[in-house]
C-alpha positions as CSV (number, residue, x, y, z in Angstrom):
1,M,0.0,0.0,0.0
2,K,2.9,2.4,0.7
3,G,4.1,1.9,-2.9
4,A,0.6,2.5,-4.3
5,L,0.3,5.7,-2.3
6,N,3.7,6.9,-3.3
7,N,2.8,6.3,-7.0
8,G,-0.4,8.4,-6.7
9,V,-3.0,5.8,-6.2
10,S,-6.0,7.2,-4.3
11,V,-7.6,5.7,-1.2
12,D,-10.8,5.2,-3.2
13,E,-8.9,3.3,-5.9
14,I,-7.3,1.0,-3.3
15,R,-10.7,0.3,-1.8
16,A,-12.1,-0.5,-5.2
17,T,-9.2,-2.9,-6.0
18,L,-9.7,-4.7,-2.7
19,S,-13.4,-5.0,-3.3
20,H,-12.9,-6.4,-6.7
21,A,-10.3,-8.9,-5.4
22,A,-12.7,-10.1,-2.7
23,A,-14.8,-12.0,-5.3
24,Y,-11.7,-14.0,-6.2
25,C,-9.9,-14.5,-2.9
26,G,-13.0,-14.9,-0.6
27,I,-14.5,-12.8,2.1
28,P,-12.3,-13.9,5.0
29,A,-9.1,-13.1,3.1
30,A,-10.6,-9.8,1.8
31,L,-11.5,-8.8,5.4
32,D,-7.9,-9.4,6.4
33,A,-6.7,-7.4,3.4
34,F,-9.0,-4.5,4.3
35,K,-7.8,-4.6,8.0
36,A,-4.1,-4.6,7.0
37,T,-4.7,-1.8,4.4
38,H,-6.5,0.3,7.0
39,E,-3.6,0.0,9.4
40,V,-1.1,1.1,6.7
41,L,-3.3,4.0,5.5
42,L,-3.6,5.2,9.1
43,A,0.1,5.0,9.6
44,E,0.9,6.8,6.4
45,G,-1.7,9.6,7.2
46,A,-3.7,8.8,4.1
47,I,-6.9,8.5,6.2
48,Q,-7.9,9.9,9.6
49,P,-8.9,7.7,12.5
50,K,-12.6,7.5,13.3
51,K,-13.7,9.3,16.4
């Protein structure tokens, strides 16, 4: 995800990619991917934590 952000991929594009991949990898794996991505996006400051 860091590489994608550094290359100008938006958060919405990352979400769309993960949603698309969910159909192929299965929901449990997709949920893990969303969780890991969320942690990276928070750490990189791409998104703000929910209140």
